[in-house]
N, CA, C and O atoms as a DFTB+ gen file, in Angstrom:
656 C
 N C O
     1  1       0.804      -1.286      -0.008
     2  2      -0.025       0.030       0.002
     3  2       0.804       1.303      -0.083
     4  3       0.209       2.378      -0.153
     5  1       2.134       1.262      -0.081
     6  2       2.905       2.510      -0.238
     7  2       2.204       3.310      -1.290
     8  3       1.718       2.764      -2.281
     9  1       2.144       4.689      -1.071
    10  2       1.617       5.626      -1.908
    11  2       0.204       6.023      -1.502
    12  3      -0.289       7.081      -1.893
    13  1      -0.436       5.177      -0.724
    14  2      -1.714       5.543      -0.326
    15  2      -1.698       6.644       0.685
    16  3      -0.767       6.817       1.472
    17  1      -2.921       7.477       0.615
    18  2      -2.800       8.738       1.400
    19  2      -2.662       8.496       2.934
    20  3      -2.131       9.355       3.638
    21  1      -3.112       7.389       3.426
    22  2      -2.997       7.028       4.839
    23  2      -1.653       6.488       5.253
    24  3      -1.340       6.406       6.440
    25  1      -0.840       6.111       4.243
    26  2       0.413       5.498       4.629
    27  2       1.603       6.397       4.261
    28  3       2.753       5.990       4.425
    29  1       1.319       7.701       3.729
    30  2       2.391       8.621       3.269
    31  2       2.020       9.975       3.823
    32  3       0.847      10.349       3.839
    33  1       3.012      10.706       4.275
    34  2       2.961      12.103       4.808
    35  2       4.219      12.738       4.703
    36  3       5.100      12.370       3.925
    37  1       4.316      13.809       5.579
    38  2       5.518      14.580       5.607
    39  2       5.978      14.919       7.050
    40  3       5.162      14.988       7.969
    41  1       7.223      15.116       7.214
    42  2       7.813      15.537       8.560
    43  2       7.623      17.053       8.680
    44  3       8.078      17.818       7.830
    45  1       6.995      17.435       9.670
    46  2       6.831      18.877       9.740
    47  2       7.343      19.496      11.100
    48  3       7.244      20.695      11.358
    49  1       7.873      18.601      11.901
    50  2       8.417      19.143      13.184
    51  2       9.536      18.248      13.707
    52  3       9.394      17.030      13.607
    53  1      10.701      18.787      14.289
    54  2      11.794      18.091      14.838
    55  2      12.121      18.879      16.139
    56  3      12.279      20.099      16.135
    57  1      12.210      18.125      17.224
    58  2      12.601      18.725      18.535
    59  2      13.324      17.808      19.307
    60  3      13.199      16.596      19.130
    61  1      14.189      18.366      20.284
    62  2      15.033      17.566      21.046
    63  2      15.198      18.273      22.472
    64  3      14.965      19.477      22.589
    65  1      15.579      17.538      23.480
    66  2      15.843      18.056      24.835
    67  2      17.268      17.542      25.178
    68  3      17.485      16.330      25.187
    69  1      18.217      18.420      25.452
    70  2      19.439      18.029      25.890
    71  2      19.487      17.385      27.271
    72  3      20.438      16.665      27.574
    73  1      18.514      17.620      28.093
    74  2      18.550      17.143      29.494
    75  2      17.077      17.037      29.961
    76  3      16.186      17.631      29.354
    77  1      16.835      16.261      31.063
    78  2      15.534      16.108      31.577
    79  2      14.995      17.503      32.024
    80  3      15.783      18.364      32.416
    81  1      13.718      17.712      31.965
    82  2      13.045      18.760      32.521
    83  2      13.369      20.145      31.850
    84  3      13.074      21.191      32.427
    85  1      13.939      20.132      30.707
    86  2      14.202      21.426      30.059
    87  2      13.298      21.432      28.859
    88  3      12.886      20.390      28.347
    89  1      12.999      22.642      28.424
    90  2      12.078      22.842      27.313
    91  2      12.583      22.138      25.993
    92  3      13.794      22.105      25.774
    93  1      11.708      21.588      25.129
    94  2      12.074      21.177      23.895
    95  2      12.690      22.325      22.949
    96  3      12.246      23.473      22.957
    97  1      13.680      21.934      22.190
    98  2      14.237      22.897      21.189
    99  2      13.942      22.389      19.821
   100  3      14.419      21.339      19.391
   101  1      13.102      23.203      19.118
   102  2      12.761      22.856      17.712
   103  2      14.083      23.169      16.747
   104  3      14.817      24.147      16.889
   105  1      14.217      22.233      15.836
   106  2      15.374      22.332      14.848
   107  2      14.755      22.027      13.545
   108  3      13.683      21.429      13.456
   109  1      15.539      22.503      12.392
   110  2      15.160      22.323      11.032
   111  2      15.546      20.977      10.564
   112  3      14.900      20.432       9.670
   113  1      16.541      20.423      11.106
   114  2      17.127      19.078      10.581
   115  2      17.961      18.508      11.682
   116  3      18.333      19.217      12.616
   117  1      18.263      17.230      11.589
   118  2      19.012      16.529      12.662
   119  2      19.409      15.245      12.145
   120  3      18.917      14.774      11.120
   121  1      20.432      14.580      12.945
   122  2      20.936      13.374      12.555
   123  2      20.369      12.314      13.544
   124  3      20.413      12.546      14.752
   125  1      19.844      11.171      13.069
   126  2      19.358      10.201      13.827
   127  2      20.311       8.838      13.742
   128  3      20.652       8.403      12.642
   129  1      20.690       8.238      14.906
   130  2      21.637       7.140      14.758
   131  2      20.992       5.991      15.470
   132  3      20.070       6.190      16.260
   133  1      21.463       4.767      15.204
   134  2      21.095       3.493      15.784
   135  2      21.502       3.574      17.259
   136  3      20.757       3.094      18.114
   137  1      22.592       4.130      17.569
   138  2      23.153       4.136      18.875
   139  2      22.563       5.155      19.775
   140  3      22.511       4.903      20.979
   141  1      22.114       6.281      19.317
   142  2      21.842       7.309      20.200
   143  2      20.460       8.076      19.936
   144  3      20.061       8.940      20.717
   145  1      19.711       7.682      18.708
   146  2      18.488       8.332      18.570
   147  2      18.767       9.722      17.913
   148  3      19.748       9.865      17.184
   149  1      17.960      10.673      18.156
   150  2      18.214      12.064      17.679
   151  2      19.371      12.659      18.359
   152  3      19.443      12.730      19.586
   153  1      20.287      13.092      17.545
   154  2      21.607      13.744      18.112
   155  2      21.232      14.951      18.973
   156  3      20.514      15.799      18.445
   157  1      21.620      15.126      20.201
   158  2      21.393      16.187      21.022
   159  2      20.205      16.030      21.987
   160  3      19.936      16.883      22.832
   161  1      19.497      14.870      21.812
   162  2      18.401      14.472      22.624
   163  2      18.936      13.454      23.772
   164  3      19.686      12.517      23.502
   165  1      18.477      13.734      25.056
   166  2      19.105      12.937      26.118
   167  2      18.599      11.569      26.289
   168  3      19.191      10.772      27.017
   169  1      17.459      11.243      25.607
   170  2      16.841       9.863      25.853
   171  2      17.304       8.863      25.001
   172  3      17.281       7.710      25.430
   173  1      17.748       9.095      23.801
   174  2      18.102       8.049      22.941
   175  2      19.178       7.017      23.380
   176  3      19.079       5.854      22.988
   177  1      20.075       7.359      24.083
   178  2      21.048       6.514      24.451
   179  2      20.596       5.759      25.709
   180  3      20.847       4.557      25.798
   181  1      19.998       6.350      26.603
   182  2      19.504       5.706      27.879
   183  2      18.319       4.687      27.678
   184  3      18.183       3.706      28.409
   185  1      17.507       4.978      26.677
   186  2      16.283       4.136      26.454
   187  2      16.241       3.557      25.038
   188  3      15.575       4.142      24.185
   189  1      16.927       2.418      24.735
   190  2      17.150       1.926      23.385
   191  2      15.771       1.534      22.758
   192  3      15.677       1.485      21.532
   193  1      14.763       1.270      23.510
   194  2      13.411       1.043      22.946
   195  2      12.520       2.237      22.908
   196  3      11.366       2.105      22.500
   197  1      13.002       3.476      23.333
   198  2      12.255       4.561      23.238
   199  2      13.181       5.758      22.759
   200  3      13.132       6.873      23.278
   201  1      14.106       5.385      21.624
   202  2      15.049       6.281      21.116
   203  2      14.403       7.553      20.542
   204  3      14.889       8.674      20.697
   205  1      13.286       7.297      19.876
   206  2      12.594       8.410      19.145
   207  2      11.037       8.308      19.435
   208  3      10.483       7.215      19.557
   209  1      10.431       9.403      19.528
   210  2       8.984       9.468      19.620
   211  2       8.446      10.275      18.459
   212  3       8.978      11.318      18.081
   213  1       7.327       9.726      17.892
   214  2       6.723      10.350      16.725
   215  2       5.279      10.662      17.095
   216  3       4.580       9.844      17.693
   217  1       4.856      11.853      16.728
   218  2       3.591      12.362      16.997
   219  2       2.902      12.746      15.652
   220  3       3.557      13.394      14.836
   221  1       1.611      12.384      15.373
   222  2       0.911      12.853      14.212
   223  2       0.217      14.134      14.503
   224  3      -0.491      14.218      15.507
   225  1       0.361      15.077      13.742
   226  2      -0.342      16.387      13.865
   227  2      -1.878      16.295      14.063
   228  3      -2.480      17.005      14.868
   229  1      -2.474      15.351      13.255
   230  2      -3.879      15.276      13.333
   231  2      -4.417      14.770      14.703
   232  3      -5.463      15.182      15.205
   233  1      -3.539      13.769      15.296
   234  2      -3.940      13.333      16.571
   235  2      -3.650      14.340      17.647
   236  3      -4.395      14.456      18.620
   237  1      -2.618      15.037      17.486
   238  2      -2.297      16.176      18.487
   239  2      -3.407      17.195      18.506
   240  3      -3.910      17.586      19.560
   241  1      -3.780      17.620      17.304
   242  2      -4.869      18.700      17.257
   243  2      -6.191      18.188      17.883
   244  3      -6.918      18.968      18.499
   245  1      -6.525      16.802      17.717
   246  2      -7.791      16.335      18.254
   247  2      -7.636      16.372      19.793
   248  3      -8.551      16.825      20.480
   249  1      -6.482      15.897      20.351
   250  2      -6.210      15.968      21.755
   251  2      -6.184      17.263      22.304
   252  3      -6.861      17.482      23.309
   253  1      -5.439      18.240      21.750
   254  2      -5.337      19.603      22.303
   255  2      -6.758      20.314      22.230
   256  3      -7.112      21.043      23.156
   257  1      -7.491      20.117      21.231
   258  2      -8.871      20.572      21.088
   259  2      -9.743      19.921      22.192
   260  3     -10.436      20.641      22.912
   261  1      -9.726      18.666      22.332
   262  2     -10.507      18.000      23.433
   263  2     -10.103      18.500      24.877
   264  3     -10.945      18.543      25.773
   265  1      -8.842      18.862      25.068
   266  2      -8.329      19.351      26.315
   267  2      -8.749      20.939      26.540
   268  3      -8.593      21.540      27.603
   269  1      -9.255      21.442      25.451
   270  2      -9.581      22.962      25.676
   271  2      -8.533      23.945      25.161
   272  3      -8.707      25.143      25.387
   273  1      -7.475      23.539      24.494
   274  2      -6.512      24.530      24.157
   275  2      -5.944      24.064      22.683
   276  3      -4.869      23.471      22.585
   277  1      -6.701      24.361      21.636
   278  2      -6.377      23.955      20.336
   279  2      -5.056      24.457      19.791
   280  3      -4.419      23.887      18.905
   281  1      -4.683      25.646      20.438
   282  2      -3.413      26.333      19.839
   283  2      -2.113      25.815      20.618
   284  3      -1.004      26.266      20.333
   285  1      -2.277      24.938      21.521
   286  2      -1.192      24.424      22.351
   287  2      -0.051      23.843      21.414
   288  3      -0.308      22.997      20.558
   289  1       1.150      24.315      21.613
   290  2       2.299      23.812      20.732
   291  2       2.523      22.318      20.877
   292  3       2.457      21.751      21.967
   293  1       2.780      21.732      19.783
   294  2       3.092      20.319      19.739
   295  2       4.214      19.892      20.572
   296  3       4.333      18.711      20.896
   297  1       5.093      20.851      20.956
   298  2       6.313      20.541      21.760
   299  2       5.937      20.262      23.135
   300  3       6.747      19.696      23.870
   301  1       4.687      20.634      23.594
   302  2       4.150      20.371      24.955
   303  2       4.162      18.783      25.156
   304  3       4.388      18.286      26.259
   305  1       3.915      18.060      24.064
   306  2       3.950      16.634      24.180
   307  2       5.260      15.987      24.327
   308  3       5.329      14.834      24.751
   309  1       6.357      16.696      23.984
   310  2       7.736      16.401      24.166
   311  2       8.207      15.195      23.349
   312  3       9.013      14.376      23.790
   313  1       7.619      15.133      22.050
   314  2       7.921      14.291      21.111
   315  2       9.093      14.744      20.272
   316  3       9.364      15.944      20.216
   317  1       9.834      13.801      19.586
   318  2      10.967      14.193      18.775
   319  2      10.562      14.693      17.311
   320  3      11.110      15.652      16.767
   321  1       9.581      13.964      16.758
   322  2       9.197      14.170      15.415
   323  2       7.691      14.356      15.339
   324  3       6.912      13.674      16.004
   325  1       7.272      15.432      14.391
   326  2       5.848      15.669      14.119
   327  2       5.648      15.407      12.698
   328  3       6.313      15.959      11.822
   329  1       4.711      14.545      12.480
   330  2       4.357      14.203      11.087
   331  2       2.929      14.601      10.716
   332  3       2.107      14.797      11.611
   333  1       2.597      14.731       9.388
   334  2       1.358      15.030       8.985
   335  2       0.920      14.265       7.848
   336  3       1.751      13.966       6.990
   337  1      -0.352      13.891       7.727
   338  2      -0.949      13.238       6.619
   339  2      -0.791      11.755       6.601
   340  3      -1.110      11.124       5.593
   341  1      -0.256      11.093       7.791
   342  2       0.079       9.679       7.751
   343  2      -0.636       9.084       8.887
   344  3      -0.655       9.699       9.953
   345  1      -1.272       7.862       8.762
   346  2      -1.733       7.100       9.884
   347  2      -0.727       6.165      10.454
   348  3      -0.454       5.106       9.888
   349  1      -0.162       6.550      11.586
   350  2       1.070       5.808      12.235
   351  2       0.595       4.434      12.659
   352  3      -0.559       4.301      13.066
   353  1       1.408       3.425      12.584
   354  2       1.153       2.167      13.080
   355  2       0.685       2.193      14.620
   356  3       1.143       3.050      15.376
   357  1      -0.111       1.365      15.001
   358  2      -0.677       1.297      16.398
   359  2      -0.351      -0.048      16.980
   360  3      -1.179      -0.604      17.702
   361  1       0.799      -0.599      16.711
   362  2       1.211      -1.835      17.389
   363  2       2.668      -1.935      17.234
   364  3       3.276      -1.418      16.297
   365  1       3.262      -2.679      18.267
   366  2       4.619      -2.912      18.171
   367  2       5.009      -3.729      16.940
   368  3       4.262      -4.620      16.535
   369  1       6.159      -3.443      16.342
   370  2       6.505      -4.163      15.134
   371  2       6.272      -3.378      13.833
   372  3       6.768      -3.747      12.769
   373  1       5.435      -2.186      13.962
   374  2       5.416      -1.448      12.837
   375  2       6.644      -0.822      12.429
   376  3       7.572      -0.722      13.231
   377  1       6.747      -0.319      11.052
   378  2       7.908       0.233      10.645
   379  2       7.548       1.482       9.918
   380  3       6.658       1.492       9.067
   381  1       8.242       2.541      10.252
   382  2       8.005       3.913       9.611
   383  2       9.422       4.430       8.975
   384  3      10.487       4.349       9.586
   385  1       9.293       4.926       7.777
   386  2      10.452       5.460       7.122
   387  2      10.208       6.960       7.042
   388  3       9.211       7.429       6.492
   389  1      11.183       7.711       7.627
   390  2      11.152       9.233       7.586
   391  2      12.460       9.693       6.919
   392  3      13.529       9.662       7.529
   393  1      12.342      10.133       5.614
   394  2      13.497      10.410       4.853
   395  2      14.187       9.060       4.670
   396  3      13.581       8.085       4.226
   397  1      15.514       9.033       5.038
   398  2      16.252       7.799       4.879
   399  2      16.265       7.003       6.181
   400  3      16.869       5.931       6.216
   401  1      15.627       7.477       7.254
   402  2      15.648       6.813       8.545
   403  2      14.533       5.761       8.682
   404  3      13.405       6.080       8.307
   405  1      14.757       4.505       9.198
   406  2      13.784       3.563       9.477
   407  2      13.587       3.401      10.917
   408  3      14.553       3.265      11.669
   409  1      12.429       3.409      11.316
   410  2      12.085       3.420      12.788
   411  2      11.088       2.160      13.063
   412  3      10.119       1.957      12.331
   413  1      11.364       1.439      14.033
   414  2      10.486       0.302      14.445
   415  2       9.653       0.741      15.718
   416  3      10.177       1.252      16.708
   417  1       8.373       0.502      15.593
   418  2       7.509       1.003      16.709
   419  2       7.731      -0.132      17.819
   420  3       7.641      -1.342      17.611
   421  1       8.014       0.437      18.937
   422  2       8.207      -0.481      20.138
   423  2       6.993      -0.427      21.047
   424  3       6.747      -1.375      21.793
   425  1       6.219       0.664      21.007
   426  2       4.947       0.859      21.837
   427  2       4.277       2.155      21.505
   428  3       4.710       2.956      20.677
   429  1       3.152       2.304      22.240
   430  2       2.400       3.512      22.158
   431  2       3.232       4.482      23.166
   432  3       3.848       4.043      24.137
   433  1       3.176       5.748      22.837
   434  2       3.693       6.648      23.783
   435  2       2.563       6.943      24.771
   436  3       1.621       7.689      24.507
   437  1       2.728       6.310      25.908
   438  2       1.729       6.470      26.930
   439  2       1.696       7.844      27.654
   440  3       2.720       8.165      28.259
   441  1       0.750       8.598      27.660
   442  2       0.837       9.907      28.175
   443  2       1.169       9.851      29.800
   444  3       0.581       9.070      30.548
   445  1       2.085      10.686      30.203
   446  2       2.387      10.631      31.559
   447  2       1.823      11.873      32.271
   448  3       1.139      12.678      31.640
   449  1       2.099      12.042      33.576
   450  2       1.470      13.150      34.389
   451  2       2.019      14.530      33.910
   452  3       1.366      15.543      34.158
   453  1       3.202      14.599      33.232
   454  2       3.728      15.880      32.794
   455  2       2.716      16.552      31.758
   456  3       2.664      17.770      31.589
   457  1       1.949      15.664      31.110
   458  2       1.036      16.190      30.155
   459  2      -0.099      17.093      30.760
   460  3      -0.547      18.066      30.153
   461  1      -0.508      16.720      31.936
   462  2      -1.382      17.460      32.829
   463  2      -0.725      18.744      33.428
   464  3      -1.390      19.716      33.788
   465  1       0.660      18.666      33.507
   466  2       1.318      19.843      34.121
   467  2       1.388      20.909      32.815
   468  3       1.417      22.119      33.042
   469  1       1.412      20.443      31.576
   470  2       1.273      21.329      30.493
   471  2      -0.086      21.884      30.233
   472  3      -0.218      23.032      29.809
   473  1      -1.112      21.094      30.477
   474  2      -2.520      21.422      30.360
   475  2      -3.470      20.465      30.994
   476  3      -3.557      19.318      30.556
   477  1      -4.183      20.871      31.995
   478  2      -5.030      19.980      32.707
   479  2      -5.978      19.309      31.804
   480  3      -6.690      19.956      31.036
   481  1      -6.003      18.037      31.877
   482  2      -6.866      17.117      31.015
   483  2      -6.154      16.677      29.767
   484  3      -6.696      15.851      29.033
   485  1      -4.998      17.166      29.487
   486  2      -4.227      16.647      28.233
   487  2      -3.885      15.204      28.362
   488  3      -4.088      14.542      27.344
   489  1      -3.434      14.610      29.341
   490  2      -3.152      13.260      29.506
   491  2      -4.289      12.371      29.134
   492  3      -4.096      11.361      28.457
   493  1      -5.461      12.718      29.557
   494  2      -6.732      11.809      29.264
   495  2      -7.037      12.092      27.758
   496  3      -7.436      11.165      27.053
   497  1      -6.876      13.252      27.281
   498  2      -7.176      13.507      25.783
   499  2      -6.245      12.829      24.857
   500  3      -6.625      12.521      23.727
   501  1      -4.939      12.555      25.309
   502  2      -4.015      11.917      24.517
   503  2      -4.115      10.489      24.500
   504  3      -3.628       9.875      23.550
   505  1      -4.719       9.851      25.488
   506  2      -4.799       8.333      25.560
   507  2      -5.606       7.745      24.489
   508  3      -5.110       6.739      23.980
   509  1      -6.754       8.143      24.020
   510  2      -7.489       7.291      22.977
   511  2      -6.810       7.257      21.762
   512  3      -6.178       8.227      21.342
   513  1      -6.921       6.004      21.069
   514  2      -6.511       5.867      19.708
   515  2      -5.094       6.369      19.490
   516  3      -4.816       7.060      18.511
   517  1      -4.163       6.004      20.446
   518  2      -2.705       6.383      20.293
   519  2      -2.377       7.735      19.924
   520  3      -1.393       8.016      19.241
   521  1      -3.258       8.631      20.408
   522  2      -3.099      10.064      20.113
   523  2      -1.770      10.654      20.642
   524  3      -1.293      11.660      20.117
   525  1      -1.192      10.048      21.653
   526  2       0.187      10.410      22.167
   527  2       1.240      10.164      21.299
   528  3       2.289      10.793      21.437
   529  1       1.099       9.296      20.383
   530  2       2.175       8.908      19.263
   531  2       2.729       7.611      19.626
   532  3       2.221       6.851      20.451
   533  1       3.881       7.380      18.917
   534  2       4.538       6.189      19.092
   535  2       6.003       6.323      19.541
   536  3       6.671       7.326      19.292
   537  1       6.471       5.239      20.225
   538  2       7.956       5.151      20.631
   539  2       8.576       4.218      19.714
   540  3       8.008       3.195      19.331
   541  1       9.817       4.590      19.337
   542  2      10.562       3.762      18.367
   543  2      11.942       3.558      18.642
   544  3      12.602       4.319      19.350
   545  1      12.415       2.460      18.047
   546  2      13.847       2.037      18.057
   547  2      14.354       2.373      16.621
   548  3      13.638       2.226      15.630
   549  1      15.658       2.843      16.573
   550  2      16.099       3.192      15.262
   551  2      16.674       1.965      14.680
   552  3      17.505       1.298      15.296
   553  1      16.207       1.628      13.396
   554  2      16.643       0.411      12.648
   555  2      17.797       0.833      11.745
   556  3      18.814       0.150      11.625
   557  1      17.575       2.088      11.062
   558  2      18.515       2.499      10.009
   559  2      18.512       4.106      10.359
   560  3      17.476       4.769      10.333
   561  1      19.726       4.617      10.669
   562  2      19.898       6.050      10.932
   563  2      20.030       6.864       9.708
   564  3      19.960       6.313       8.610
   565  1      20.220       8.157       9.821
   566  2      20.459       9.067       8.775
   567  2      20.014      10.453       9.230
   568  3      19.701      10.699      10.395
   569  1      20.006      11.395       8.176
   570  2      19.658      12.707       8.458
   571  2      18.067      12.852       8.155
   572  3      17.514      12.163       7.299
   573  1      17.418      13.779       8.911
   574  2      16.163      14.125       8.715
   575  2      15.942      15.471       8.675
   576  3      16.581      16.165       9.466
   577  1      15.001      16.104       7.755
   578  2      14.810      17.504       7.635
   579  2      13.383      17.786       7.535
   580  3      12.656      16.899       7.088
   581  1      12.871      18.938       7.905
   582  2      11.489      19.342       7.678
   583  2      11.124      19.105       6.126
   584  3      11.886      19.471       5.231
   585  1      10.005      18.519       5.906
   586  2       9.625      18.340       4.639
   587  2       9.819      16.893       4.041
   588  3       9.222      16.497       3.040
   589  1      10.699      16.169       4.752
   590  2      10.994      14.818       4.374
   591  2       9.735      13.968       4.301
   592  3       8.816      14.146       5.101
   593  1       9.686      13.025       3.323
   594  2       8.588      12.203       3.223
   595  2       8.496      11.222       4.353
   596  3       9.527      10.858       4.919
   597  1       7.306      10.769       4.717
   598  2       7.029       9.780       5.835
   599  2       6.194       8.637       5.174
   600  3       5.216       8.909       4.477
   601  1       6.568       7.447       5.387
   602  2       5.808       6.324       4.863
   603  2       5.840       5.151       5.897
   604  3       6.850       4.777       6.493
   605  1       4.675       4.666       6.012
   606  2       4.485       3.455       6.857
   607  2       4.755       2.330       5.990
   608  3       4.149       2.130       4.937
   609  1       5.791       1.510       6.510
   610  2       6.170       0.375       5.658
   611  2       5.558      -0.855       6.156
   612  3       5.304      -1.753       5.353
   613  1       5.288      -0.992       7.437
   614  2       4.650      -2.151       8.073
   615  2       3.727      -1.602       9.164
   616  3       4.117      -0.757       9.969
   617  1       2.420      -2.140       9.162
   618  2       1.408      -1.710      10.093
   619  2       0.646      -2.887      10.654
   620  3      -0.422      -3.247      10.158
   621  1       1.216      -3.501      11.722
   622  2       0.467      -4.613      12.321
   623  2      -0.872      -4.213      12.835
   624  3      -1.150      -3.015      12.861
   625  1      -1.721      -5.097      13.243
   626  2      -3.054      -4.864      13.823
   627  2      -2.906      -4.011      15.150
   628  3      -1.946      -4.189      15.900
   629  1      -3.819      -3.150      15.388
   630  2      -3.754      -2.316      16.592
   631  2      -3.835      -2.938      17.836
   632  3      -4.554      -3.932      17.941
   633  1      -3.176      -2.491      18.851
   634  2      -3.110      -2.938      20.215
   635  2      -3.659      -1.900      21.074
   636  3      -3.291      -0.740      20.884
   637  1      -4.555      -2.191      22.064
   638  2      -5.138      -1.195      22.982
   639  2      -4.497      -1.319      24.376
   640  3      -4.328      -2.422      24.895
   641  1      -4.126      -0.113      25.000
   642  2      -3.616      -0.179      26.377
   643  2      -4.474       0.682      27.215
   644  3      -4.799       1.798      26.808
   645  1      -4.858       0.235      28.353
   646  2      -5.758       0.911      29.258
   647  2      -4.886       1.749      30.275
   648  3      -3.894       1.268      30.821
   649  1      -5.299       2.948      30.473
   650  2      -4.673       3.760      31.513
   651  2      -4.922       3.164      32.911
   652  3      -5.973       2.584      33.183
   653  1      -3.810       3.349      33.874
   654  2      -4.022       2.719      35.190
   655  2      -5.121       3.463      35.989
   656  3      -5.434       3.076      37.115
C-alpha cells in the first residue's frame, strides 16, 4: 500500500531536549543514529526501545482541542518528530520510514503526568487511539529535515492499552 494517502505524509517538526525537565528545542534538521536516537536528545542513549518518539499532527490537534487548548504547541507533548498526513502504526513491530531513517514501533507513547502539567486534561485527551504517538527504536539512521517524506512500511493490527 505504499503511496496510499493514509500511509504517506511529511515530517513537519523536529525537536529535542538535551536534559531532563528542560524545554524542547525545535530544529530544522537533525541526525538520527542507531546508537543514540536524535543527536542532542538525552533519551536515545538511555532508552534503546524509546530512542525516538513520533507524533501525528492530526492526533495532536484532536487531543489539544479536546483538552480545551487547540493552539497548544506540539512541543508540549515532548515528542521528537511531528508528522502530518499519515496514519501511524498502532502496534509494536510497525515500521516507519522518515527520509532515509527507518524506525520500528516499540510501543504507544503512553501519556504521563507531565501532560497535565502542560494542560489540565491533556493526559486523558492523548490516551485514546494512540493520540500520544509512538515510541521507536532506530533500525537505520540518517539525516532528517523538515519536509522529508514519511511512509508506513509495516502496520500490524492495533493494540489497545488501558490507563492505570
